[in-house]
All heavy atoms as TSV, in Angstrom:
chain	resi	resn	atom	element	x	y	z
A	1	MET	N	N	-14.383	-5.148	-10.986
A	1	MET	CA	C	-14.177	-5.764	-9.704
A	1	MET	C	C	-15.222	-5.232	-8.731
A	1	MET	O	O	-15.423	-4.030	-8.622
A	1	MET	CB	C	-12.770	-5.447	-9.198
A	1	MET	CG	C	-12.557	-5.868	-7.764
A	1	MET	SD	S	-10.885	-5.654	-7.112
A	1	MET	CE	C	-10.643	-3.925	-7.151
A	2	ALA	N	N	-15.871	-6.119	-8.054
A	2	ALA	CA	C	-16.845	-5.731	-7.036
A	2	ALA	C	C	-16.113	-5.172	-5.820
A	2	ALA	O	O	-14.982	-5.548	-5.534
A	2	ALA	CB	C	-17.682	-6.927	-6.635
A	3	THR	N	N	-16.757	-4.269	-5.119
A	3	THR	CA	C	-16.153	-3.659	-3.937
A	3	THR	C	C	-17.106	-3.778	-2.764
A	3	THR	O	O	-18.292	-3.471	-2.882
A	3	THR	CB	C	-15.844	-2.172	-4.207
A	3	THR	OG1	O	-14.956	-2.079	-5.312
A	3	THR	CG2	C	-15.211	-1.514	-3.005
A	4	GLN	N	N	-16.583	-4.222	-1.637
A	4	GLN	CA	C	-17.351	-4.274	-0.396
A	4	GLN	C	C	-17.104	-2.985	0.375
A	4	GLN	O	O	-15.963	-2.566	0.545
A	4	GLN	CB	C	-16.905	-5.465	0.468
A	4	GLN	CG	C	-17.308	-6.795	-0.066
A	4	GLN	CD	C	-18.804	-7.040	0.082
A	4	GLN	OE1	O	-19.462	-6.498	0.965
A	4	GLN	NE2	N	-19.336	-7.834	-0.798
A	5	ARG	N	N	-18.176	-2.350	0.836
A	5	ARG	CA	C	-18.045	-1.131	1.633
A	5	ARG	C	C	-18.093	-1.525	3.108
A	5	ARG	O	O	-19.058	-2.132	3.568
A	5	ARG	CB	C	-19.175	-0.167	1.298
A	5	ARG	CG	C	-18.945	1.194	1.865
A	5	ARG	CD	C	-19.794	2.222	1.140
A	5	ARG	NE	N	-19.279	3.543	1.433
A	5	ARG	CZ	C	-20.031	4.519	1.905
A	5	ARG	NH1	N	-21.311	4.344	2.069
A	5	ARG	NH2	N	-19.484	5.674	2.178
A	6	ILE	N	N	-17.036	-1.199	3.838
A	6	ILE	CA	C	-16.903	-1.582	5.236
A	6	ILE	C	C	-16.931	-0.331	6.103
A	6	ILE	O	O	-16.153	0.601	5.893
A	6	ILE	CB	C	-15.563	-2.325	5.483
A	6	ILE	CG1	C	-15.408	-3.519	4.538
A	6	ILE	CG2	C	-15.422	-2.731	6.939
A	6	ILE	CD1	C	-16.412	-4.616	4.724
A	7	ASP	N	N	-17.828	-0.327	7.086
A	7	ASP	CA	C	-17.921	0.787	8.035
A	7	ASP	C	C	-16.956	0.510	9.184
A	7	ASP	O	O	-17.134	-0.441	9.945
A	7	ASP	CB	C	-19.353	0.917	8.562
A	7	ASP	CG	C	-19.541	2.119	9.463
A	7	ASP	OD1	O	-18.557	2.831	9.744
A	7	ASP	OD2	O	-20.681	2.345	9.896
A	8	MET	N	N	-15.926	1.315	9.309
A	8	MET	CA	C	-14.924	1.086	10.341
A	8	MET	C	C	-15.433	1.414	11.739
A	8	MET	O	O	-14.807	1.059	12.725
A	8	MET	CB	C	-13.649	1.882	10.027
A	8	MET	CG	C	-12.949	1.395	8.763
A	8	MET	SD	S	-12.710	-0.411	8.692
A	8	MET	CE	C	-11.552	-0.641	10.031
A	9	ALA	N	N	-16.598	2.057	11.848
A	9	ALA	CA	C	-17.204	2.277	13.152
A	9	ALA	C	C	-17.800	0.971	13.686
A	9	ALA	O	O	-17.996	0.818	14.887
A	9	ALA	CB	C	-18.283	3.346	13.059
A	10	ASN	N	N	-18.056	0.025	12.775
A	10	ASN	CA	C	-18.606	-1.277	13.148
A	10	ASN	C	C	-18.094	-2.310	12.146
A	10	ASN	O	O	-18.865	-2.831	11.336
A	10	ASN	CB	C	-20.137	-1.210	13.145
A	10	ASN	CG	C	-20.754	-2.479	13.659
A	10	ASN	OD1	O	-20.122	-3.239	14.374
A	10	ASN	ND2	N	-21.990	-2.728	13.279
A	11	PRO	N	N	-16.784	-2.611	12.163
A	11	PRO	CA	C	-16.206	-3.506	11.157
A	11	PRO	C	C	-16.703	-4.943	11.298
A	11	PRO	O	O	-17.008	-5.392	12.399
A	11	PRO	CB	C	-14.705	-3.413	11.403
A	11	PRO	CG	C	-14.576	-3.004	12.826
A	11	PRO	CD	C	-15.779	-2.161	13.124
A	12	ASN	N	N	-16.790	-5.616	10.175
A	12	ASN	CA	C	-17.213	-7.010	10.145
A	12	ASN	C	C	-16.061	-7.823	9.562
A	12	ASN	O	O	-15.845	-7.824	8.353
A	12	ASN	CB	C	-18.481	-7.144	9.290
A	12	ASN	CG	C	-19.002	-8.562	9.258
A	12	ASN	OD1	O	-18.258	-9.527	9.376
A	12	ASN	ND2	N	-20.304	-8.693	9.089
A	13	GLY	N	N	-15.323	-8.502	10.436
A	13	GLY	CA	C	-14.146	-9.248	10.010
A	13	GLY	C	C	-14.449	-10.312	8.981
A	13	GLY	O	O	-13.670	-10.534	8.049
A	14	GLU	N	N	-15.590	-10.979	9.118
A	14	GLU	CA	C	-15.949	-12.034	8.168
A	14	GLU	C	C	-16.147	-11.460	6.768
A	14	GLU	O	O	-15.692	-12.047	5.780
A	14	GLU	CB	C	-17.215	-12.753	8.623
A	14	GLU	CG	C	-17.572	-13.926	7.743
A	14	GLU	CD	C	-18.775	-14.704	8.263
A	14	GLU	OE1	O	-19.153	-14.524	9.432
A	14	GLU	OE2	O	-19.327	-15.487	7.487
A	15	THR	N	N	-16.799	-10.321	6.662
A	15	THR	CA	C	-17.003	-9.673	5.363
A	15	THR	C	C	-15.668	-9.282	4.741
A	15	THR	O	O	-15.455	-9.464	3.546
A	15	THR	CB	C	-17.901	-8.429	5.509
A	15	THR	OG1	O	-19.156	-8.827	6.059
A	15	THR	CG2	C	-18.129	-7.742	4.183
A	16	ILE	N	N	-14.753	-8.778	5.570
A	16	ILE	CA	C	-13.430	-8.395	5.074
A	16	ILE	C	C	-12.683	-9.619	4.565
A	16	ILE	O	O	-12.107	-9.601	3.479
A	16	ILE	CB	C	-12.631	-7.655	6.164
A	16	ILE	CG1	C	-13.312	-6.321	6.494
A	16	ILE	CG2	C	-11.186	-7.437	5.730
A	16	ILE	CD1	C	-12.764	-5.628	7.719
A	17	ARG	N	N	-12.678	-10.705	5.331
A	17	ARG	CA	C	-11.997	-11.937	4.904
A	17	ARG	C	C	-12.617	-12.506	3.639
A	17	ARG	O	O	-11.909	-12.939	2.724
A	17	ARG	CB	C	-12.032	-12.976	6.023
A	17	ARG	CG	C	-11.057	-12.686	7.152
A	17	ARG	CD	C	-10.994	-13.826	8.143
A	17	ARG	NE	N	-12.244	-14.034	8.857
A	17	ARG	CZ	C	-12.637	-13.342	9.913
A	17	ARG	NH1	N	-11.868	-12.389	10.403
A	17	ARG	NH2	N	-13.782	-13.607	10.508
A	18	ASP	N	N	-13.946	-12.505	3.562
A	18	ASP	CA	C	-14.635	-13.023	2.369
A	18	ASP	C	C	-14.295	-12.195	1.136
A	18	ASP	O	O	-14.065	-12.741	0.057
A	18	ASP	CB	C	-16.145	-13.048	2.580
A	18	ASP	CG	C	-16.596	-14.108	3.576
A	18	ASP	OD1	O	-15.777	-14.995	3.924
A	18	ASP	OD2	O	-17.760	-14.041	4.015
A	19	ALA	N	N	-14.268	-10.880	1.282
A	19	ALA	CA	C	-13.935	-10.008	0.155
A	19	ALA	C	C	-12.502	-10.259	-0.310
A	19	ALA	O	O	-12.240	-10.350	-1.510
A	19	ALA	CB	C	-14.120	-8.542	0.538
A	20	ALA	N	N	-11.587	-10.406	0.642
A	20	ALA	CA	C	-10.188	-10.661	0.282
A	20	ALA	C	C	-10.049	-12.002	-0.428
A	20	ALA	O	O	-9.352	-12.111	-1.434
A	20	ALA	CB	C	-9.308	-10.621	1.530
A	21	ALA	N	N	-10.726	-13.018	0.084
A	21	ALA	CA	C	-10.631	-14.359	-0.506
A	21	ALA	C	C	-11.247	-14.408	-1.900
A	21	ALA	O	O	-10.783	-15.148	-2.767
A	21	ALA	CB	C	-11.311	-15.375	0.404
A	22	ALA	N	N	-12.287	-13.599	-2.128
A	22	ALA	CA	C	-12.988	-13.609	-3.413
A	22	ALA	C	C	-12.347	-12.671	-4.433
A	22	ALA	O	O	-12.821	-12.570	-5.570
A	22	ALA	CB	C	-14.452	-13.228	-3.208
A	23	GLY	N	N	-11.295	-11.972	-4.033
A	23	GLY	CA	C	-10.639	-11.053	-4.957
A	23	GLY	C	C	-11.383	-9.742	-5.138
A	23	GLY	O	O	-11.152	-9.029	-6.107
A	24	GLN	N	N	-12.267	-9.417	-4.212
A	24	GLN	CA	C	-13.008	-8.164	-4.292
A	24	GLN	C	C	-12.202	-7.037	-3.670
A	24	GLN	O	O	-11.296	-7.261	-2.872
A	24	GLN	CB	C	-14.343	-8.284	-3.551
A	24	GLN	CG	C	-15.270	-9.296	-4.155
A	24	GLN	CD	C	-16.554	-9.430	-3.360
A	24	GLN	OE1	O	-16.569	-9.202	-2.152
A	24	GLN	NE2	N	-17.618	-9.801	-4.039
A	25	GLY	N	N	-12.547	-5.823	-4.018
A	25	GLY	CA	C	-11.935	-4.659	-3.408
A	25	GLY	C	C	-12.675	-4.304	-2.130
A	25	GLY	O	O	-13.775	-4.795	-1.862
A	26	ILE	N	N	-12.050	-3.477	-1.329
A	26	ILE	CA	C	-12.661	-3.021	-0.080
A	26	ILE	C	C	-12.574	-1.508	-0.026
A	26	ILE	O	O	-11.538	-0.920	-0.321
A	26	ILE	CB	C	-11.950	-3.632	1.148
A	26	ILE	CG1	C	-12.166	-5.144	1.183
A	26	ILE	CG2	C	-12.438	-2.994	2.440
A	26	ILE	CD1	C	-11.462	-5.841	2.326
A	27	GLU	N	N	-13.689	-0.898	0.352
A	27	GLU	CA	C	-13.736	0.544	0.593
A	27	GLU	C	C	-14.014	0.737	2.073
A	27	GLU	O	O	-15.052	0.310	2.578
A	27	GLU	CB	C	-14.835	1.189	-0.234
A	27	GLU	CG	C	-14.942	2.686	-0.013
A	27	GLU	CD	C	-16.076	3.296	-0.799
A	27	GLU	OE1	O	-16.030	3.251	-2.044
A	27	GLU	OE2	O	-17.013	3.806	-0.162
A	28	LEU	N	N	-13.059	1.339	2.783
A	28	LEU	CA	C	-13.206	1.582	4.214
A	28	LEU	C	C	-13.733	2.994	4.425
A	28	LEU	O	O	-13.194	3.954	3.889
A	28	LEU	CB	C	-11.853	1.433	4.912
A	28	LEU	CG	C	-11.129	0.105	4.704
A	28	LEU	CD1	C	-9.744	0.171	5.327
A	28	LEU	CD2	C	-11.920	-1.047	5.254
A	29	HIS	N	N	-14.794	3.102	5.206
A	29	HIS	CA	C	-15.318	4.428	5.554
A	29	HIS	C	C	-15.713	4.409	7.020
A	29	HIS	O	O	-15.782	3.357	7.642
A	29	HIS	CB	C	-16.504	4.819	4.654
A	29	HIS	CG	C	-17.758	4.082	4.977
A	29	HIS	ND1	N	-18.780	4.649	5.692
A	29	HIS	CD2	C	-18.152	2.818	4.706
A	29	HIS	CE1	C	-19.758	3.754	5.843
A	29	HIS	NE2	N	-19.391	2.646	5.255
A	30	ASP	N	N	-15.925	5.569	7.584
A	30	ASP	CA	C	-16.291	5.690	8.994
A	30	ASP	C	C	-17.574	6.495	9.082
A	30	ASP	O	O	-17.578	7.690	8.811
A	30	ASP	CB	C	-15.160	6.362	9.765
A	30	ASP	CG	C	-15.389	6.379	11.270
A	30	ASP	OD1	O	-16.529	6.114	11.716
A	30	ASP	OD2	O	-14.431	6.660	12.003
A	31	SER	N	N	-18.657	5.825	9.460
A	31	SER	CA	C	-19.952	6.505	9.505
A	31	SER	C	C	-19.996	7.603	10.562
A	31	SER	O	O	-20.830	8.503	10.474
A	31	SER	CB	C	-21.076	5.492	9.762
A	31	SER	OG	O	-20.902	4.870	11.033
A	32	THR	N	N	-19.086	7.547	11.532
A	32	THR	CA	C	-19.059	8.594	12.548
A	32	THR	C	C	-18.268	9.808	12.092
A	32	THR	O	O	-18.286	10.836	12.758
A	32	THR	CB	C	-18.458	8.072	13.870
A	32	THR	OG1	O	-17.082	7.723	13.662
A	32	THR	CG2	C	-19.229	6.862	14.383
A	33	ARG	N	N	-17.570	9.688	10.965
A	33	ARG	CA	C	-16.747	10.781	10.431
A	33	ARG	C	C	-17.035	10.976	8.945
A	33	ARG	O	O	-16.211	10.674	8.093
A	33	ARG	CB	C	-15.264	10.472	10.614
A	33	ARG	CG	C	-14.764	10.268	12.023
A	33	ARG	CD	C	-14.500	11.572	12.772
A	33	ARG	NE	N	-13.809	12.577	12.010
A	33	ARG	CZ	C	-12.490	12.714	11.938
A	33	ARG	NH1	N	-11.696	11.893	12.555
A	33	ARG	NH2	N	-11.963	13.687	11.231
A	34	PRO	N	N	-18.202	11.490	8.601
A	34	PRO	CA	C	-18.542	11.664	7.188
A	34	PRO	C	C	-17.642	12.670	6.465
A	34	PRO	O	O	-17.606	12.698	5.237
A	34	PRO	CB	C	-19.994	12.135	7.222
A	34	PRO	CG	C	-20.188	12.705	8.584
A	34	PRO	CD	C	-19.254	11.943	9.493
A	35	ASP	N	N	-16.890	13.478	7.221
A	35	ASP	CA	C	-15.997	14.458	6.628
A	35	ASP	C	C	-14.690	13.839	6.122
A	35	ASP	O	O	-13.936	14.469	5.390
A	35	ASP	CB	C	-15.667	15.568	7.634
A	35	ASP	CG	C	-15.062	15.019	8.929
A	35	ASP	OD1	O	-15.591	14.006	9.442
A	35	ASP	OD2	O	-14.085	15.601	9.427
A	36	VAL	N	N	-14.438	12.583	6.489
A	36	VAL	CA	C	-13.207	11.903	6.084
A	36	VAL	C	C	-13.490	11.036	4.859
A	36	VAL	O	O	-14.431	10.244	4.849
A	36	VAL	CB	C	-12.667	11.025	7.235
A	36	VAL	CG1	C	-11.444	10.246	6.801
A	36	VAL	CG2	C	-12.360	11.889	8.452
A	37	ALA	N	N	-12.674	11.202	3.845
A	37	ALA	CA	C	-12.857	10.429	2.607
A	37	ALA	C	C	-12.607	8.942	2.861
A	37	ALA	O	O	-11.775	8.580	3.695
A	37	ALA	CB	C	-11.897	10.939	1.540
A	38	PRO	N	N	-13.321	8.073	2.143
A	38	PRO	CA	C	-13.087	6.638	2.304
A	38	PRO	C	C	-11.721	6.232	1.750
A	38	PRO	O	O	-11.140	6.919	0.909
A	38	PRO	CB	C	-14.211	5.989	1.490
A	38	PRO	CG	C	-14.663	7.040	0.553
A	38	PRO	CD	C	-14.373	8.358	1.184
A	39	ILE	N	N	-11.221	5.115	2.238
A	39	ILE	CA	C	-9.964	4.546	1.762
A	39	ILE	C	C	-10.316	3.334	0.914
A	39	ILE	O	O	-11.031	2.438	1.369
A	39	ILE	CB	C	-9.068	4.118	2.929
A	39	ILE	CG1	C	-8.700	5.335	3.768
A	39	ILE	CG2	C	-7.823	3.389	2.427
A	39	ILE	CD1	C	-8.029	4.991	5.070
A	40	VAL	N	N	-9.841	3.321	-0.315
A	40	VAL	CA	C	-10.134	2.207	-1.225
A	40	VAL	C	C	-8.893	1.336	-1.349
A	40	VAL	O	O	-7.814	1.818	-1.690
A	40	VAL	CB	C	-10.561	2.730	-2.608
A	40	VAL	CG1	C	-10.805	1.561	-3.553
A	40	VAL	CG2	C	-11.806	3.591	-2.482
A	41	LEU	N	N	-9.037	0.057	-1.016
A	41	LEU	CA	C	-7.934	-0.893	-1.159
A	41	LEU	C	C	-8.015	-1.472	-2.564
A	41	LEU	O	O	-8.978	-2.146	-2.917
A	41	LEU	CB	C	-8.041	-1.996	-0.111
A	41	LEU	CG	C	-8.022	-1.521	1.351
A	41	LEU	CD1	C	-8.093	-2.710	2.286
A	41	LEU	CD2	C	-6.816	-0.674	1.645
A	42	ASP	N	N	-7.000	-1.202	-3.368
A	42	ASP	CA	C	-6.998	-1.629	-4.765
A	42	ASP	C	C	-6.503	-3.068	-4.908
A	42	ASP	O	O	-6.262	-3.765	-3.916
A	42	ASP	CB	C	-6.152	-0.672	-5.598
A	42	ASP	CG	C	-4.694	-0.640	-5.168
A	42	ASP	OD1	O	-4.258	-1.510	-4.383
A	42	ASP	OD2	O	-3.977	0.255	-5.629
A	43	ASP	N	N	-6.363	-3.526	-6.148
A	43	ASP	CA	C	-5.950	-4.899	-6.430
A	43	ASP	C	C	-4.628	-5.251	-5.763
A	43	ASP	O	O	-4.477	-6.339	-5.207
A	43	ASP	CB	C	-5.815	-5.132	-7.939
A	43	ASP	CG	C	-7.150	-5.102	-8.653
A	43	ASP	OD1	O	-8.179	-5.345	-7.995
A	43	ASP	OD2	O	-7.153	-4.844	-9.860
A	44	PHE	N	N	-3.653	-4.342	-5.814
A	44	PHE	CA	C	-2.344	-4.633	-5.228
A	44	PHE	C	C	-2.448	-4.807	-3.716
A	44	PHE	O	O	-1.920	-5.768	-3.150
A	44	PHE	CB	C	-1.340	-3.525	-5.554
A	44	PHE	CG	C	-0.028	-3.713	-4.853
A	44	PHE	CD1	C	0.862	-4.697	-5.270
A	44	PHE	CD2	C	0.309	-2.927	-3.770
A	44	PHE	CE1	C	2.058	-4.887	-4.609
A	44	PHE	CE2	C	1.511	-3.096	-3.108
A	44	PHE	CZ	C	2.398	-4.090	-3.527
A	45	LEU	N	N	-3.134	-3.888	-3.045
A	45	LEU	CA	C	-3.253	-3.994	-1.599
A	45	LEU	C	C	-4.048	-5.219	-1.175
A	45	LEU	O	O	-3.742	-5.852	-0.166
A	45	LEU	CB	C	-3.887	-2.723	-1.028
A	45	LEU	CG	C	-3.024	-1.465	-1.147
A	45	LEU	CD1	C	-3.800	-0.238	-0.705
A	45	LEU	CD2	C	-1.744	-1.623	-0.355
A	46	MET	N	N	-5.037	-5.596	-1.975
A	46	MET	CA	C	-5.795	-6.814	-1.660
A	46	MET	C	C	-4.901	-8.055	-1.838
A	46	MET	O	O	-4.992	-8.999	-1.056
A	46	MET	CB	C	-7.040	-6.920	-2.539
A	46	MET	CG	C	-8.064	-5.822	-2.243
A	46	MET	SD	S	-8.600	-5.795	-0.521
A	46	MET	CE	C	-9.437	-7.359	-0.416
A	47	ALA	N	N	-4.015	-8.053	-2.829
A	47	ALA	CA	C	-3.088	-9.159	-3.017
A	47	ALA	C	C	-2.138	-9.265	-1.827
A	47	ALA	O	O	-1.808	-10.369	-1.374
A	47	ALA	CB	C	-2.306	-9.002	-4.324
A	48	VAL	N	N	-1.710	-8.128	-1.302
A	48	VAL	CA	C	-0.868	-8.126	-0.103
A	48	VAL	C	C	-1.631	-8.736	1.070
A	48	VAL	O	O	-1.089	-9.564	1.808
A	48	VAL	CB	C	-0.395	-6.689	0.226
A	48	VAL	CG1	C	0.289	-6.653	1.589
A	48	VAL	CG2	C	0.540	-6.175	-0.860
A	49	MET	N	N	-2.888	-8.356	1.235
A	49	MET	CA	C	-3.702	-8.914	2.329
A	49	MET	C	C	-3.850	-10.425	2.196
A	49	MET	O	O	-3.898	-11.137	3.197
A	49	MET	CB	C	-5.092	-8.251	2.363
A	49	MET	CG	C	-5.097	-6.872	2.931
A	49	MET	SD	S	-6.753	-6.157	3.000
A	49	MET	CE	C	-7.632	-7.309	4.019
A	50	ARG	N	N	-3.940	-10.924	0.971
A	50	ARG	CA	C	-4.105	-12.362	0.752
A	50	ARG	C	C	-2.768	-13.099	0.869
A	50	ARG	O	O	-2.733	-14.320	0.802
A	50	ARG	CB	C	-4.711	-12.623	-0.630
A	50	ARG	CG	C	-6.174	-12.241	-0.741
A	50	ARG	CD	C	-6.783	-12.731	-2.030
A	50	ARG	NE	N	-6.149	-12.171	-3.203
A	50	ARG	CZ	C	-6.501	-11.027	-3.800
A	50	ARG	NH1	N	-7.504	-10.315	-3.321
A	50	ARG	NH2	N	-5.877	-10.612	-4.881
A	51	GLY	N	N	-1.672	-12.370	1.025
A	51	GLY	CA	C	-0.363	-12.991	1.160
A	51	GLY	C	C	0.274	-13.380	-0.159
A	51	GLY	O	O	1.221	-14.167	-0.192
A	52	GLU	N	N	-0.217	-12.816	-1.255
A	52	GLU	CA	C	0.310	-13.145	-2.578
A	52	GLU	C	C	1.530	-12.302	-2.927
A	52	GLU	O	O	2.239	-12.616	-3.878
A	52	GLU	CB	C	-0.772	-12.930	-3.630
A	52	GLU	CG	C	-1.966	-13.848	-3.449
A	52	GLU	CD	C	-3.130	-13.494	-4.343
A	52	GLU	OE1	O	-3.032	-12.526	-5.129
A	52	GLU	OE2	O	-4.155	-14.190	-4.248
A	53	VAL	N	N	1.794	-11.243	-2.157
A	53	VAL	CA	C	2.929	-10.367	-2.397
A	53	VAL	C	C	3.752	-10.346	-1.110
A	53	VAL	O	O	3.217	-10.122	-0.033
A	53	VAL	CB	C	2.465	-8.923	-2.734
A	53	VAL	CG1	C	3.657	-8.001	-2.919
A	53	VAL	CG2	C	1.597	-8.949	-3.972
A	54	ALA	N	N	5.045	-10.610	-1.240
A	54	ALA	CA	C	5.906	-10.643	-0.050
A	54	ALA	C	C	6.491	-9.281	0.228
A	54	ALA	O	O	6.655	-8.461	-0.598
A	54	ALA	CB	C	7.012	-11.652	-0.235
C-alpha cells in the first residue's frame, strides 16, 4: 500500500482526501517538531475515514 506523507505544519486537505479515496495510507508528521514520532493511519483507520466502518 502506498503511503502519503502529510506535514501537519502545512496540511494539504486535497492530498488527504485523494489518499483516502485511493485507498492509500497516510503518515502524519510535524516538520516543526522533529522529536515527535509520525502517526501512521493504517488500513482500518483509512476505512473509517472513508465511511466504510460505522
